[in-house]
Chimera marker file (.cmm) of the C-alpha trace (Angstrom):
<marker_set name="trace">
<marker id="1" x="101.311" y="122.532" z="82.034" r="1" g="1" b="0" radius="0.5"/>
<marker id="2" x="103.216" y="124.829" z="84.385" r="1" g="1" b="0" radius="0.5"/>
<marker id="3" x="104.001" y="124.623" z="88.088" r="1" g="1" b="0" radius="0.5"/>
<marker id="4" x="100.769" y="126.448" z="88.959" r="1" g="1" b="0" radius="0.5"/>
<marker id="5" x="98.868" y="123.462" z="87.492" r="1" g="1" b="0" radius="0.5"/>
<marker id="6" x="100.297" y="121.099" z="90.100" r="1" g="1" b="0" radius="0.5"/>
<marker id="7" x="98.119" y="120.302" z="93.091" r="1" g="1" b="0" radius="0.5"/>
<marker id="8" x="99.111" y="118.889" z="96.476" r="1" g="1" b="0" radius="0.5"/>
<marker id="9" x="98.900" y="115.290" z="95.175" r="1" g="1" b="0" radius="0.5"/>
<marker id="10" x="101.249" y="116.085" z="92.278" r="1" g="1" b="0" radius="0.5"/>
<marker id="11" x="103.714" y="117.821" z="94.587" r="1" g="1" b="0" radius="0.5"/>
<marker id="12" x="103.590" y="114.902" z="97.034" r="1" g="1" b="0" radius="0.5"/>
<marker id="13" x="104.250" y="112.449" z="94.189" r="1" g="1" b="0" radius="0.5"/>
<marker id="14" x="107.258" y="114.501" z="93.051" r="1" g="1" b="0" radius="0.5"/>
<marker id="15" x="108.699" y="114.695" z="96.579" r="1" g="1" b="0" radius="0.5"/>
<marker id="16" x="108.327" y="110.960" z="97.150" r="1" g="1" b="0" radius="0.5"/>
<marker id="17" x="109.698" y="110.045" z="93.707" r="1" g="1" b="0" radius="0.5"/>
<marker id="18" x="112.682" y="112.351" z="94.236" r="1" g="1" b="0" radius="0.5"/>
<marker id="19" x="113.547" y="110.412" z="97.375" r="1" g="1" b="0" radius="0.5"/>
<marker id="20" x="112.665" y="106.914" z="96.089" r="1" g="1" b="0" radius="0.5"/>
<marker id="21" x="112.262" y="106.522" z="92.328" r="1" g="1" b="0" radius="0.5"/>
<marker id="22" x="111.793" y="102.759" z="92.716" r="1" g="1" b="0" radius="0.5"/>
<marker id="23" x="108.698" y="102.967" z="94.916" r="1" g="1" b="0" radius="0.5"/>
<marker id="24" x="105.800" y="100.878" z="93.645" r="1" g="1" b="0" radius="0.5"/>
<marker id="25" x="102.684" y="102.656" z="92.441" r="1" g="1" b="0" radius="0.5"/>
<marker id="26" x="100.719" y="100.841" z="95.161" r="1" g="1" b="0" radius="0.5"/>
<marker id="27" x="103.024" y="102.158" z="97.896" r="1" g="1" b="0" radius="0.5"/>
<marker id="28" x="103.079" y="105.623" z="96.309" r="1" g="1" b="0" radius="0.5"/>
<marker id="29" x="99.265" y="105.676" z="96.250" r="1" g="1" b="0" radius="0.5"/>
<marker id="30" x="99.143" y="104.636" z="99.888" r="1" g="1" b="0" radius="0.5"/>
<marker id="31" x="101.589" y="107.342" z="100.932" r="1" g="1" b="0" radius="0.5"/>
<marker id="32" x="99.624" y="110.118" z="99.222" r="1" g="1" b="0" radius="0.5"/>
<marker id="33" x="96.217" y="108.681" z="100.293" r="1" g="1" b="0" radius="0.5"/>
<marker id="34" x="94.906" y="108.207" z="96.761" r="1" g="1" b="0" radius="0.5"/>
<marker id="35" x="93.880" y="105.025" z="94.977" r="1" g="1" b="0" radius="0.5"/>
<marker id="36" x="96.280" y="103.252" z="92.614" r="1" g="1" b="0" radius="0.5"/>
<marker id="37" x="94.659" y="104.147" z="89.241" r="1" g="1" b="0" radius="0.5"/>
<marker id="38" x="94.570" y="107.937" z="89.710" r="1" g="1" b="0" radius="0.5"/>
<marker id="39" x="98.070" y="107.848" z="91.217" r="1" g="1" b="0" radius="0.5"/>
<marker id="40" x="99.374" y="105.962" z="88.188" r="1" g="1" b="0" radius="0.5"/>
<marker id="41" x="97.612" y="108.394" z="85.821" r="1" g="1" b="0" radius="0.5"/>
<marker id="42" x="99.146" y="111.366" z="87.658" r="1" g="1" b="0" radius="0.5"/>
<marker id="43" x="102.597" y="109.757" z="87.560" r="1" g="1" b="0" radius="0.5"/>
<marker id="44" x="102.336" y="109.157" z="83.796" r="1" g="1" b="0" radius="0.5"/>
<marker id="45" x="101.142" y="112.762" z="83.264" r="1" g="1" b="0" radius="0.5"/>
<marker id="46" x="104.059" y="114.138" z="85.324" r="1" g="1" b="0" radius="0.5"/>
<marker id="47" x="106.444" y="112.079" z="83.161" r="1" g="1" b="0" radius="0.5"/>
<marker id="48" x="104.742" y="113.066" z="79.891" r="1" g="1" b="0" radius="0.5"/>
<marker id="49" x="104.706" y="116.765" z="80.832" r="1" g="1" b="0" radius="0.5"/>
<marker id="50" x="108.394" y="116.749" z="81.726" r="1" g="1" b="0" radius="0.5"/>
<marker id="51" x="108.218" y="117.190" z="85.493" r="1" g="1" b="0" radius="0.5"/>
<marker id="52" x="109.853" y="113.777" z="85.855" r="1" g="1" b="0" radius="0.5"/>
<marker id="53" x="112.631" y="113.625" z="83.278" r="1" g="1" b="0" radius="0.5"/>
<marker id="54" x="114.094" y="110.217" z="84.106" r="1" g="1" b="0" radius="0.5"/>
<marker id="55" x="115.231" y="107.805" z="86.765" r="1" g="1" b="0" radius="0.5"/>
<marker id="56" x="118.728" y="107.000" z="87.940" r="1" g="1" b="0" radius="0.5"/>
<marker id="57" x="120.580" y="104.974" z="90.543" r="1" g="1" b="0" radius="0.5"/>
<marker id="58" x="122.570" y="106.773" z="93.230" r="1" g="1" b="0" radius="0.5"/>
<marker id="59" x="125.986" y="105.144" z="93.360" r="1" g="1" b="0" radius="0.5"/>
<marker id="60" x="128.512" y="104.667" z="96.152" r="1" g="1" b="0" radius="0.5"/>
<marker id="61" x="131.390" y="106.508" z="94.499" r="1" g="1" b="0" radius="0.5"/>
<marker id="62" x="133.843" y="105.566" z="97.251" r="1" g="1" b="0" radius="0.5"/>
<marker id="63" x="133.269" y="101.853" z="96.645" r="1" g="1" b="0" radius="0.5"/>
<marker id="64" x="133.630" y="102.437" z="92.898" r="1" g="1" b="0" radius="0.5"/>
<marker id="65" x="137.002" y="104.112" z="93.384" r="1" g="1" b="0" radius="0.5"/>
<marker id="66" x="135.698" y="107.535" z="92.317" r="1" g="1" b="0" radius="0.5"/>
<marker id="67" x="135.562" y="109.312" z="95.666" r="1" g="1" b="0" radius="0.5"/>
<marker id="68" x="137.733" y="112.283" z="94.723" r="1" g="1" b="0" radius="0.5"/>
<marker id="69" x="135.623" y="115.372" z="93.955" r="1" g="1" b="0" radius="0.5"/>
<marker id="70" x="136.819" y="118.751" z="92.755" r="1" g="1" b="0" radius="0.5"/>
<marker id="71" x="135.042" y="121.887" z="91.649" r="1" g="1" b="0" radius="0.5"/>
<marker id="72" x="136.655" y="123.735" z="88.796" r="1" g="1" b="0" radius="0.5"/>
<marker id="73" x="136.115" y="127.394" z="87.966" r="1" g="1" b="0" radius="0.5"/>
<marker id="74" x="136.510" y="127.860" z="84.216" r="1" g="1" b="0" radius="0.5"/>
<marker id="75" x="137.059" y="131.143" z="82.415" r="1" g="1" b="0" radius="0.5"/>
<marker id="76" x="136.581" y="131.274" z="78.661" r="1" g="1" b="0" radius="0.5"/>
<marker id="77" x="138.365" y="133.534" z="76.211" r="1" g="1" b="0" radius="0.5"/>
<marker id="78" x="135.147" y="133.952" z="74.211" r="1" g="1" b="0" radius="0.5"/>
<marker id="79" x="131.599" y="134.104" z="75.581" r="1" g="1" b="0" radius="0.5"/>
<marker id="80" x="129.643" y="134.539" z="72.379" r="1" g="1" b="0" radius="0.5"/>
<marker id="81" x="126.798" y="132.070" z="71.961" r="1" g="1" b="0" radius="0.5"/>
<marker id="82" x="128.725" y="129.883" z="69.506" r="1" g="1" b="0" radius="0.5"/>
<marker id="83" x="131.626" y="129.553" z="71.985" r="1" g="1" b="0" radius="0.5"/>
<marker id="84" x="129.284" y="128.680" z="74.852" r="1" g="1" b="0" radius="0.5"/>
<marker id="85" x="127.609" y="126.073" z="72.656" r="1" g="1" b="0" radius="0.5"/>
<marker id="86" x="130.956" y="124.541" z="71.624" r="1" g="1" b="0" radius="0.5"/>
<marker id="87" x="132.097" y="124.393" z="75.245" r="1" g="1" b="0" radius="0.5"/>
<marker id="88" x="128.818" y="122.777" z="76.387" r="1" g="1" b="0" radius="0.5"/>
<marker id="89" x="128.963" y="120.141" z="73.644" r="1" g="1" b="0" radius="0.5"/>
<marker id="90" x="132.532" y="119.221" z="74.598" r="1" g="1" b="0" radius="0.5"/>
<marker id="91" x="131.584" y="119.011" z="78.284" r="1" g="1" b="0" radius="0.5"/>
<marker id="92" x="128.793" y="116.541" z="77.434" r="1" g="1" b="0" radius="0.5"/>
<marker id="93" x="131.420" y="114.312" z="75.797" r="1" g="1" b="0" radius="0.5"/>
<marker id="94" x="133.623" y="114.299" z="78.926" r="1" g="1" b="0" radius="0.5"/>
<marker id="95" x="132.318" y="111.646" z="81.347" r="1" g="1" b="0" radius="0.5"/>
<marker id="96" x="134.497" y="112.741" z="84.287" r="1" g="1" b="0" radius="0.5"/>
<marker id="97" x="132.609" y="116.063" z="84.361" r="1" g="1" b="0" radius="0.5"/>
<marker id="98" x="129.614" y="115.191" z="86.508" r="1" g="1" b="0" radius="0.5"/>
<marker id="99" x="128.015" y="118.655" z="86.499" r="1" g="1" b="0" radius="0.5"/>
<marker id="100" x="128.526" y="121.880" z="84.586" r="1" g="1" b="0" radius="0.5"/>
<marker id="101" x="126.879" y="125.203" z="85.391" r="1" g="1" b="0" radius="0.5"/>
<marker id="102" x="127.061" y="128.535" z="83.552" r="1" g="1" b="0" radius="0.5"/>
<marker id="103" x="127.779" y="131.114" z="86.259" r="1" g="1" b="0" radius="0.5"/>
<marker id="104" x="127.142" y="134.846" z="86.520" r="1" g="1" b="0" radius="0.5"/>
<marker id="105" x="130.200" y="136.207" z="88.273" r="1" g="1" b="0" radius="0.5"/>
<marker id="106" x="133.984" y="136.217" z="88.261" r="1" g="1" b="0" radius="0.5"/>
<marker id="107" x="134.233" y="133.104" z="86.067" r="1" g="1" b="0" radius="0.5"/>
<marker id="108" x="132.085" y="131.532" z="83.359" r="1" g="1" b="0" radius="0.5"/>
<marker id="109" x="131.473" y="127.904" z="84.352" r="1" g="1" b="0" radius="0.5"/>
<marker id="110" x="131.618" y="125.788" z="87.478" r="1" g="1" b="0" radius="0.5"/>
<marker id="111" x="132.361" y="122.099" z="86.916" r="1" g="1" b="0" radius="0.5"/>
<marker id="112" x="131.995" y="119.207" z="89.329" r="1" g="1" b="0" radius="0.5"/>
<marker id="113" x="134.569" y="116.583" z="88.410" r="1" g="1" b="0" radius="0.5"/>
<marker id="114" x="134.846" y="113.107" z="89.891" r="1" g="1" b="0" radius="0.5"/>
<marker id="115" x="138.029" y="111.025" z="89.720" r="1" g="1" b="0" radius="0.5"/>
<marker id="116" x="139.939" y="108.258" z="91.511" r="1" g="1" b="0" radius="0.5"/>
<marker id="117" x="142.465" y="110.542" z="93.211" r="1" g="1" b="0" radius="0.5"/>
<marker id="118" x="144.391" y="113.812" z="92.861" r="1" g="1" b="0" radius="0.5"/>
<marker id="119" x="146.848" y="112.283" z="90.382" r="1" g="1" b="0" radius="0.5"/>
<marker id="120" x="144.004" y="111.058" z="88.185" r="1" g="1" b="0" radius="0.5"/>
<marker id="121" x="142.356" y="114.489" z="88.424" r="1" g="1" b="0" radius="0.5"/>
<marker id="122" x="145.617" y="116.191" z="87.393" r="1" g="1" b="0" radius="0.5"/>
<marker id="123" x="145.610" y="114.060" z="84.233" r="1" g="1" b="0" radius="0.5"/>
<marker id="124" x="141.942" y="114.895" z="83.530" r="1" g="1" b="0" radius="0.5"/>
<marker id="125" x="142.710" y="118.599" z="83.974" r="1" g="1" b="0" radius="0.5"/>
<marker id="126" x="145.718" y="118.531" z="81.660" r="1" g="1" b="0" radius="0.5"/>
<marker id="127" x="144.358" y="116.266" z="78.956" r="1" g="1" b="0" radius="0.5"/>
<marker id="128" x="140.659" y="117.049" z="78.919" r="1" g="1" b="0" radius="0.5"/>
<marker id="129" x="139.466" y="120.128" z="80.803" r="1" g="1" b="0" radius="0.5"/>
<marker id="130" x="142.270" y="122.441" z="79.673" r="1" g="1" b="0" radius="0.5"/>
<marker id="131" x="141.662" y="121.357" z="76.080" r="1" g="1" b="0" radius="0.5"/>
<marker id="132" x="137.932" y="122.150" z="76.078" r="1" g="1" b="0" radius="0.5"/>
<marker id="133" x="137.017" y="124.824" z="73.506" r="1" g="1" b="0" radius="0.5"/>
<marker id="134" x="137.737" y="128.430" z="74.488" r="1" g="1" b="0" radius="0.5"/>
<marker id="135" x="139.179" y="127.673" z="77.959" r="1" g="1" b="0" radius="0.5"/>
<marker id="136" x="141.519" y="130.463" z="79.003" r="1" g="1" b="0" radius="0.5"/>
<marker id="137" x="142.054" y="129.514" z="82.667" r="1" g="1" b="0" radius="0.5"/>
<marker id="138" x="140.894" y="127.197" z="85.426" r="1" g="1" b="0" radius="0.5"/>
<marker id="139" x="140.982" y="127.187" z="89.208" r="1" g="1" b="0" radius="0.5"/>
<marker id="140" x="140.485" y="123.957" z="91.140" r="1" g="1" b="0" radius="0.5"/>
<marker id="141" x="138.863" y="123.545" z="94.560" r="1" g="1" b="0" radius="0.5"/>
<marker id="142" x="139.285" y="120.099" z="96.139" r="1" g="1" b="0" radius="0.5"/>
<marker id="143" x="136.352" y="118.798" z="98.195" r="1" g="1" b="0" radius="0.5"/>
<marker id="144" x="137.603" y="117.357" z="101.480" r="1" g="1" b="0" radius="0.5"/>
<marker id="145" x="134.264" y="115.707" z="102.338" r="1" g="1" b="0" radius="0.5"/>
<marker id="146" x="130.853" y="115.451" z="100.704" r="1" g="1" b="0" radius="0.5"/>
<marker id="147" x="128.420" y="116.417" z="103.444" r="1" g="1" b="0" radius="0.5"/>
<marker id="148" x="125.309" y="116.211" z="101.240" r="1" g="1" b="0" radius="0.5"/>
<marker id="149" x="124.828" y="114.992" z="97.703" r="1" g="1" b="0" radius="0.5"/>
<marker id="150" x="121.413" y="114.354" z="96.248" r="1" g="1" b="0" radius="0.5"/>
<marker id="151" x="119.525" y="113.969" z="93.004" r="1" g="1" b="0" radius="0.5"/>
<marker id="152" x="117.358" y="117.078" z="93.218" r="1" g="1" b="0" radius="0.5"/>
<marker id="153" x="115.420" y="119.539" z="95.312" r="1" g="1" b="0" radius="0.5"/>
<marker id="154" x="112.077" y="119.391" z="97.009" r="1" g="1" b="0" radius="0.5"/>
<marker id="155" x="109.058" y="120.089" z="94.815" r="1" g="1" b="0" radius="0.5"/>
<marker id="156" x="107.327" y="121.785" z="97.726" r="1" g="1" b="0" radius="0.5"/>
<marker id="157" x="110.136" y="124.019" z="98.864" r="1" g="1" b="0" radius="0.5"/>
<link id1="1" id2="2" r="1" g="1" b="0" radius="0.2"/>
<link id1="2" id2="3" r="1" g="1" b="0" radius="0.2"/>
<link id1="3" id2="4" r="1" g="1" b="0" radius="0.2"/>
<link id1="4" id2="5" r="1" g="1" b="0" radius="0.2"/>
<link id1="5" id2="6" r="1" g="1" b="0" radius="0.2"/>
<link id1="6" id2="7" r="1" g="1" b="0" radius="0.2"/>
<link id1="7" id2="8" r="1" g="1" b="0" radius="0.2"/>
<link id1="8" id2="9" r="1" g="1" b="0" radius="0.2"/>
<link id1="9" id2="10" r="1" g="1" b="0" radius="0.2"/>
<link id1="10" id2="11" r="1" g="1" b="0" radius="0.2"/>
<link id1="11" id2="12" r="1" g="1" b="0" radius="0.2"/>
<link id1="12" id2="13" r="1" g="1" b="0" radius="0.2"/>
<link id1="13" id2="14" r="1" g="1" b="0" radius="0.2"/>
<link id1="14" id2="15" r="1" g="1" b="0" radius="0.2"/>
<link id1="15" id2="16" r="1" g="1" b="0" radius="0.2"/>
<link id1="16" id2="17" r="1" g="1" b="0" radius="0.2"/>
<link id1="17" id2="18" r="1" g="1" b="0" radius="0.2"/>
<link id1="18" id2="19" r="1" g="1" b="0" radius="0.2"/>
<link id1="19" id2="20" r="1" g="1" b="0" radius="0.2"/>
<link id1="20" id2="21" r="1" g="1" b="0" radius="0.2"/>
<link id1="21" id2="22" r="1" g="1" b="0" radius="0.2"/>
<link id1="22" id2="23" r="1" g="1" b="0" radius="0.2"/>
<link id1="23" id2="24" r="1" g="1" b="0" radius="0.2"/>
<link id1="24" id2="25" r="1" g="1" b="0" radius="0.2"/>
<link id1="25" id2="26" r="1" g="1" b="0" radius="0.2"/>
<link id1="26" id2="27" r="1" g="1" b="0" radius="0.2"/>
<link id1="27" id2="28" r="1" g="1" b="0" radius="0.2"/>
<link id1="28" id2="29" r="1" g="1" b="0" radius="0.2"/>
<link id1="29" id2="30" r="1" g="1" b="0" radius="0.2"/>
<link id1="30" id2="31" r="1" g="1" b="0" radius="0.2"/>
<link id1="31" id2="32" r="1" g="1" b="0" radius="0.2"/>
<link id1="32" id2="33" r="1" g="1" b="0" radius="0.2"/>
<link id1="33" id2="34" r="1" g="1" b="0" radius="0.2"/>
<link id1="34" id2="35" r="1" g="1" b="0" radius="0.2"/>
<link id1="35" id2="36" r="1" g="1" b="0" radius="0.2"/>
<link id1="36" id2="37" r="1" g="1" b="0" radius="0.2"/>
<link id1="37" id2="38" r="1" g="1" b="0" radius="0.2"/>
<link id1="38" id2="39" r="1" g="1" b="0" radius="0.2"/>
<link id1="39" id2="40" r="1" g="1" b="0" radius="0.2"/>
<link id1="40" id2="41" r="1" g="1" b="0" radius="0.2"/>
<link id1="41" id2="42" r="1" g="1" b="0" radius="0.2"/>
<link id1="42" id2="43" r="1" g="1" b="0" radius="0.2"/>
<link id1="43" id2="44" r="1" g="1" b="0" radius="0.2"/>
<link id1="44" id2="45" r="1" g="1" b="0" radius="0.2"/>
<link id1="45" id2="46" r="1" g="1" b="0" radius="0.2"/>
<link id1="46" id2="47" r="1" g="1" b="0" radius="0.2"/>
<link id1="47" id2="48" r="1" g="1" b="0" radius="0.2"/>
<link id1="48" id2="49" r="1" g="1" b="0" radius="0.2"/>
<link id1="49" id2="50" r="1" g="1" b="0" radius="0.2"/>
<link id1="50" id2="51" r="1" g="1" b="0" radius="0.2"/>
<link id1="51" id2="52" r="1" g="1" b="0" radius="0.2"/>
<link id1="52" id2="53" r="1" g="1" b="0" radius="0.2"/>
<link id1="53" id2="54" r="1" g="1" b="0" radius="0.2"/>
<link id1="54" id2="55" r="1" g="1" b="0" radius="0.2"/>
<link id1="55" id2="56" r="1" g="1" b="0" radius="0.2"/>
<link id1="56" id2="57" r="1" g="1" b="0" radius="0.2"/>
<link id1="57" id2="58" r="1" g="1" b="0" radius="0.2"/>
<link id1="58" id2="59" r="1" g="1" b="0" radius="0.2"/>
<link id1="59" id2="60" r="1" g="1" b="0" radius="0.2"/>
<link id1="60" id2="61" r="1" g="1" b="0" radius="0.2"/>
<link id1="61" id2="62" r="1" g="1" b="0" radius="0.2"/>
<link id1="62" id2="63" r="1" g="1" b="0" radius="0.2"/>
<link id1="63" id2="64" r="1" g="1" b="0" radius="0.2"/>
<link id1="64" id2="65" r="1" g="1" b="0" radius="0.2"/>
<link id1="65" id2="66" r="1" g="1" b="0" radius="0.2"/>
<link id1="66" id2="67" r="1" g="1" b="0" radius="0.2"/>
<link id1="67" id2="68" r="1" g="1" b="0" radius="0.2"/>
<link id1="68" id2="69" r="1" g="1" b="0" radius="0.2"/>
<link id1="69" id2="70" r="1" g="1" b="0" radius="0.2"/>
<link id1="70" id2="71" r="1" g="1" b="0" radius="0.2"/>
<link id1="71" id2="72" r="1" g="1" b="0" radius="0.2"/>
<link id1="72" id2="73" r="1" g="1" b="0" radius="0.2"/>
<link id1="73" id2="74" r="1" g="1" b="0" radius="0.2"/>
<link id1="74" id2="75" r="1" g="1" b="0" radius="0.2"/>
<link id1="75" id2="76" r="1" g="1" b="0" radius="0.2"/>
<link id1="76" id2="77" r="1" g="1" b="0" radius="0.2"/>
<link id1="77" id2="78" r="1" g="1" b="0" radius="0.2"/>
<link id1="78" id2="79" r="1" g="1" b="0" radius="0.2"/>
<link id1="79" id2="80" r="1" g="1" b="0" radius="0.2"/>
<link id1="80" id2="81" r="1" g="1" b="0" radius="0.2"/>
<link id1="81" id2="82" r="1" g="1" b="0" radius="0.2"/>
<link id1="82" id2="83" r="1" g="1" b="0" radius="0.2"/>
<link id1="83" id2="84" r="1" g="1" b="0" radius="0.2"/>
<link id1="84" id2="85" r="1" g="1" b="0" radius="0.2"/>
<link id1="85" id2="86" r="1" g="1" b="0" radius="0.2"/>
<link id1="86" id2="87" r="1" g="1" b="0" radius="0.2"/>
<link id1="87" id2="88" r="1" g="1" b="0" radius="0.2"/>
<link id1="88" id2="89" r="1" g="1" b="0" radius="0.2"/>
<link id1="89" id2="90" r="1" g="1" b="0" radius="0.2"/>
<link id1="90" id2="91" r="1" g="1" b="0" radius="0.2"/>
<link id1="91" id2="92" r="1" g="1" b="0" radius="0.2"/>
<link id1="92" id2="93" r="1" g="1" b="0" radius="0.2"/>
<link id1="93" id2="94" r="1" g="1" b="0" radius="0.2"/>
<link id1="94" id2="95" r="1" g="1" b="0" radius="0.2"/>
<link id1="95" id2="96" r="1" g="1" b="0" radius="0.2"/>
<link id1="96" id2="97" r="1" g="1" b="0" radius="0.2"/>
<link id1="97" id2="98" r="1" g="1" b="0" radius="0.2"/>
<link id1="98" id2="99" r="1" g="1" b="0" radius="0.2"/>
<link id1="99" id2="100" r="1" g="1" b="0" radius="0.2"/>
<link id1="100" id2="101" r="1" g="1" b="0" radius="0.2"/>
<link id1="101" id2="102" r="1" g="1" b="0" radius="0.2"/>
<link id1="102" id2="103" r="1" g="1" b="0" radius="0.2"/>
<link id1="103" id2="104" r="1" g="1" b="0" radius="0.2"/>
<link id1="104" id2="105" r="1" g="1" b="0" radius="0.2"/>
<link id1="105" id2="106" r="1" g="1" b="0" radius="0.2"/>
<link id1="106" id2="107" r="1" g="1" b="0" radius="0.2"/>
<link id1="107" id2="108" r="1" g="1" b="0" radius="0.2"/>
<link id1="108" id2="109" r="1" g="1" b="0" radius="0.2"/>
<link id1="109" id2="110" r="1" g="1" b="0" radius="0.2"/>
<link id1="110" id2="111" r="1" g="1" b="0" radius="0.2"/>
<link id1="111" id2="112" r="1" g="1" b="0" radius="0.2"/>
<link id1="112" id2="113" r="1" g="1" b="0" radius="0.2"/>
<link id1="113" id2="114" r="1" g="1" b="0" radius="0.2"/>
<link id1="114" id2="115" r="1" g="1" b="0" radius="0.2"/>
<link id1="115" id2="116" r="1" g="1" b="0" radius="0.2"/>
<link id1="116" id2="117" r="1" g="1" b="0" radius="0.2"/>
<link id1="117" id2="118" r="1" g="1" b="0" radius="0.2"/>
<link id1="118" id2="119" r="1" g="1" b="0" radius="0.2"/>
<link id1="119" id2="120" r="1" g="1" b="0" radius="0.2"/>
<link id1="120" id2="121" r="1" g="1" b="0" radius="0.2"/>
<link id1="121" id2="122" r="1" g="1" b="0" radius="0.2"/>
<link id1="122" id2="123" r="1" g="1" b="0" radius="0.2"/>
<link id1="123" id2="124" r="1" g="1" b="0" radius="0.2"/>
<link id1="124" id2="125" r="1" g="1" b="0" radius="0.2"/>
<link id1="125" id2="126" r="1" g="1" b="0" radius="0.2"/>
<link id1="126" id2="127" r="1" g="1" b="0" radius="0.2"/>
<link id1="127" id2="128" r="1" g="1" b="0" radius="0.2"/>
<link id1="128" id2="129" r="1" g="1" b="0" radius="0.2"/>
<link id1="129" id2="130" r="1" g="1" b="0" radius="0.2"/>
<link id1="130" id2="131" r="1" g="1" b="0" radius="0.2"/>
<link id1="131" id2="132" r="1" g="1" b="0" radius="0.2"/>
<link id1="132" id2="133" r="1" g="1" b="0" radius="0.2"/>
<link id1="133" id2="134" r="1" g="1" b="0" radius="0.2"/>
<link id1="134" id2="135" r="1" g="1" b="0" radius="0.2"/>
<link id1="135" id2="136" r="1" g="1" b="0" radius="0.2"/>
<link id1="136" id2="137" r="1" g="1" b="0" radius="0.2"/>
<link id1="137" id2="138" r="1" g="1" b="0" radius="0.2"/>
<link id1="138" id2="139" r="1" g="1" b="0" radius="0.2"/>
<link id1="139" id2="140" r="1" g="1" b="0" radius="0.2"/>
<link id1="140" id2="141" r="1" g="1" b="0" radius="0.2"/>
<link id1="141" id2="142" r="1" g="1" b="0" radius="0.2"/>
<link id1="142" id2="143" r="1" g="1" b="0" radius="0.2"/>
<link id1="143" id2="144" r="1" g="1" b="0" radius="0.2"/>
<link id1="144" id2="145" r="1" g="1" b="0" radius="0.2"/>
<link id1="145" id2="146" r="1" g="1" b="0" radius="0.2"/>
<link id1="146" id2="147" r="1" g="1" b="0" radius="0.2"/>
<link id1="147" id2="148" r="1" g="1" b="0" radius="0.2"/>
<link id1="148" id2="149" r="1" g="1" b="0" radius="0.2"/>
<link id1="149" id2="150" r="1" g="1" b="0" radius="0.2"/>
<link id1="150" id2="151" r="1" g="1" b="0" radius="0.2"/>
<link id1="151" id2="152" r="1" g="1" b="0" radius="0.2"/>
<link id1="152" id2="153" r="1" g="1" b="0" radius="0.2"/>
<link id1="153" id2="154" r="1" g="1" b="0" radius="0.2"/>
<link id1="154" id2="155" r="1" g="1" b="0" radius="0.2"/>
<link id1="155" id2="156" r="1" g="1" b="0" radius="0.2"/>
<link id1="156" id2="157" r="1" g="1" b="0" radius="0.2"/>
</marker_set>
């Protein structure tokens, strides 16, 4: 199944689930103007076909003491496939790295790192990020305020 196979009901389900993954099937069916059984079947198909890959809670990072966010540009000294793979595997094992993106441009990866404060981040940089495989240099950008953070993008736009 590819995106062209999705109809307006499927796209509506994805948009609603992106905003509220805990919505009941009954409420979901009501919001898309379809009965419960076909809505549930569509939801299960979207999960089975990989359009919905999981569910997660959005956390209040400030209340959890993890409100400090930085973005780290990472340059590698080797960009062969084996080096990229080794770097990616190490990133997956580093819980403070919230996101990691391979970038086409002046650097190789962009990391989103969450920590308690700048001192905690400095320790993460020195003891974890700088020691990731093939890292040659990093450049840190401190976020002063998170204006918008979300769990995904709209299925219809």
